[in-house]
N, C-alpha and C positions, 0 to 999 in steps of 0.2 A: 422717263421715256419707256414705253412698252415695247418688249421684244416681239419680233415676228416669230411664230411657231408654225410647224408644218405637220400635216398628216403623214403617218408612216408610209414609206414607199420611196420612189425615186425622188431625189432632191429637186429635180426640175419640175416635178408634178405636185410637190407639197403645197398645201393650201393654208394661208394664214388663218390662225384662230385667235381667240381672245383670252386664253388661259396659258400659264407658263408650263408647257410640257415639251420635252425634247423629242426630236424626230427619232432618235435611237430607241427610246422607250416605246414609242408607238410601233416601231418595227417589231419589237419583241412581243408586244400584245398581239399584233397581227399574225405572227408565227404560231403563238399558242392557240389562237382561234382556229387557224388553219389545221393544226395538228388534231384539235378536237373534232373538226369536221371529218378529217380522214379516219379517225378512230370510229366515229359514228357510222360512217359509210362502211368501214370494214365489218363492224358488228352486224349491221343490217344485211350485208352480203353473206356473212357467216350463217345467220339465222335462215336466210333464204336457201342457202346451200343445204343446210340440215333438213329443212322442210322438203326440198326437192328429193333429197336422198331417202327420207322416210317414205315419200310417195312412191319413189321408184322401187323401194323394197317391198311395199305393199302390193304394187303391180306385179312384181316378180313372184311374190308369195301367192298371188291370186291364181296362179296356174299350178300350185302345189297344195294338195289336200294333206294336212298333217295326219289324217287317219289312214292313209294308204298302207296296205298290208293285210295280213290275215289275223283275225282276233278270235279268241275263245272265251265265252262267258264263264266267269268264275264265281260271281256272287250277284244276287238280285234282291232288292228291297222294293216290292211292288204292292200297290193298293188299288183296288177297284171298288168304287162306291156308286150304287149298292153292289155287293158281290154277286158272282154267279152261284146259284144254288141248285142242288139236285136232291130230289126226294124219291126214295124207292120204298113202296109199300106192298107187302104180300097180300094177295086177294084170291083165296080159294083156288090154289094151284096155278095162279098167274101173278104177275107183278104189275103194279101201276107206277109208271115213271113220269115225273114232272120235272122239267128243267126251266129255270128262269134266269134272266140276265141277258148276255149277248146272243144266246140261243134260246128259243122257246120250244119246248116239247111237252106233249101230254098224250100218253098212250098206255094201253093195257095189253100185255102180251104173255103168252105161255112160253116157258123155256124149253120148248120141244122142237124148235127148228122150223116151225110152220110160219108162213108169211102173215104179217099183221099190218093193216093199213095205218099210216101215220098222216092224217090230213093236215093241211095248213103249213107244211114245211117245204120251202122251195128247193132245198138241197136233196131231199129224198122223200118218197111217198110210201115206202114199205120197209119193214125190218124183219129179220129173222133172229130170234133170241135162242142161243144155245147155252145151256148150263154145263160148264166143264167139270167143276167140282164145287165144294162149299165156299171156296175162296176166289173162284174165277168164273167169268162168263164171257161170251163172245156175241157181238151183235153185228149182223151184216146189214148195211144200209143200201137200199135199192132205189133206183129211179127208172120208171118205165120197164121194170123187170130185170134191169142190169145192175150188178153190184157196183156201187160207186165208192164205198168205203167199208173197212172192217175195223170194228172197235173192240179192243181187248180190255176187260175190267179185271183188276186184281186187287184184293184187299190185303193189308199187312197182317202180320201175326197177331198184333195187338187188337186188330179190328177197328182201329181209329183212323187209318189212312187208306184212301182208295186211289189207285193209280189207273189212269185211263189212257191207253195208247191207240191213236187213230192212224190207220194206214190207208193212203190213197195212191193210186198209180200216178207216177210222175212227180210225187211230192215227198219230201222228207217226213218221217213219222212225227206226229204231233203228240206230245205228252202233257197231260194235265194231272195235277195232284189235288185231291180233295180231302178235307179234314172233317171228321164226324162232329157235327155241332148240335145234333138233336136226334131224338128217336131212340128207342131201346134196341139193344142188340138182340136180334131174333136168333133163336137156337137153330132153326131150320134154314135160315137165310141170313148169312153174315153181311150181305150187301145192303140189307134193309136199313133204313134210317134216313136222317137228313144230313146232307153233306154240303160244305162250302168250299169253293175253290181257293186254294192257296196259290195266288198268282206268282209270288216270288219263288217258291219251291218249284212250281211248274216250269218257270223259266230256266232255273238251274238244271233240273232233271232233263230238260229237253236238249241241253248241251248246244245252245245256239252258237253258230260259227259265222262270223262276218268276213267277207272278202271285199276289199276296196282297192280298185285299180285305176291307174290313169287312163283317160280316154281322150285321145287327141292331144293338142298342145295345152289346153286349159280346162279339160273336163275330167269327170270322175265317174266310174262305174261301180255301183254299190249292189252287193248281193248278200241277202240274209234271209229273214222270214218274208221279206218283200224285196223288190229290186227297182233300180232306176239308173239312168245315165243323165247327168246334169252338169251345168257349169256355174261358176260363181259370178253370175251376171245379173242377178235380181229377177230373173225370169222363171215362171213355173214350168216344171217338166213332169211328164206323165210317170205314174207309178204302176208297177205290175204286182199282182197278188196282194193288194193292200186294201184296207177298208177306206182309205183316202184316195183322192184323185190325182193330186199333183204335189210336188215338193219344190221349194225355193231355197237355195243355199246361200249362206252368208259367211265369208271368212272374216272372223273377228280379229284374230292375230295369228302368229305363227303356230300356235298350239290349240286354237279354239275354232270350232265350226258351229254355227247355228243352222237349224233346218226348220222350215215352216211348212206344215202340211195343210192342204185345203180339201174340203169336200163340198161340192155344190157351190164353189166360190167363196166359202167361209173358212177361216183358219180354225182347224179343229184340234191341232196338235203342234207342240213346239218341242224340239229337241236341242239340247246343248251338249256338244261333244268336246271333251277336253283330253288332250294327250299329255301324259306326264313328262317331266323334264328329261328323263332318260329315254323316252320314246317307247317304253315297254308296257305301259298301262293306258287303257282308254276308258274313260268314265262317261256314261250317258245318263243325262237327267231329262226325264220326259214328263210333260203335263199335257193332258188332252181330254177330249170328250168323244165317246163312241156314238155311233148313230142311234144306239139304244138310249142315249142320255146318261149313261154311266160315265163317271169321271175316273180317270186313271192317272196315277203318279208313280213314277218308277225311278230308281237309281240302279243302273246296271254297270258292273265293272268287268272289263275284258282284259285278258293278257295276250300279248303278241305271240304268235306261234313261231 
């Protein structure tokens, strides 16, 4: 005679089955299954909580730029392809100057302080060339008769490095450093020859200082050789004193910021900013293309002031 068996649960609700299993055993199996379901639910809940926590942390970090502070440039590894070049050639008491790269110049002037026309240049249309001594010269750039910049050229004792300092009202002095790459050293004019700009040394000599401050609850105000005020919201923001038009910021993590620059609607430059773990060093890696078609790659290192 076959025994009646029941599904685990209340005795009154057990259902007869056709195999010999006791009701107590079924109760145990039901408890194990129930515990597994609880564990699975708890695990899913934990994962969800962690995901929500990470999202909350990122939202909170979105209002804090890790670059905030004042930074001083300490080293620069920069390459411009093709490079900026400067050629100075003596010509019967005058000099013929040709510059190619991001700035194009071609003029002949006497070093006597008289005005010389410089056609085809939007920044200035006349220059005055003054020879200070065999190692130094000064150029005054004029636009419609008014001085817009003063350029001081100084050659090193070795004759192989040329430092050019440009001064403009309302702007920090701009320093560029050039290395002799061709042309013989002229006895009467040590500035004569072919020069190629050393972009990395130029950056370092200029002593670039960055100042990055909070702006509002979730924005940042950036001041350096150009400036902007922007937020981490994926939108483009206008640039001032830049060869580009807009910048878009992206907060990658608590120590990394990406910046995308556009000119005429096209991305022309990308920056990656990384703050060290101790917060004392800021490394900028840049790749971009100038409007002249030149390609620039840079790695700049800053120390916190």
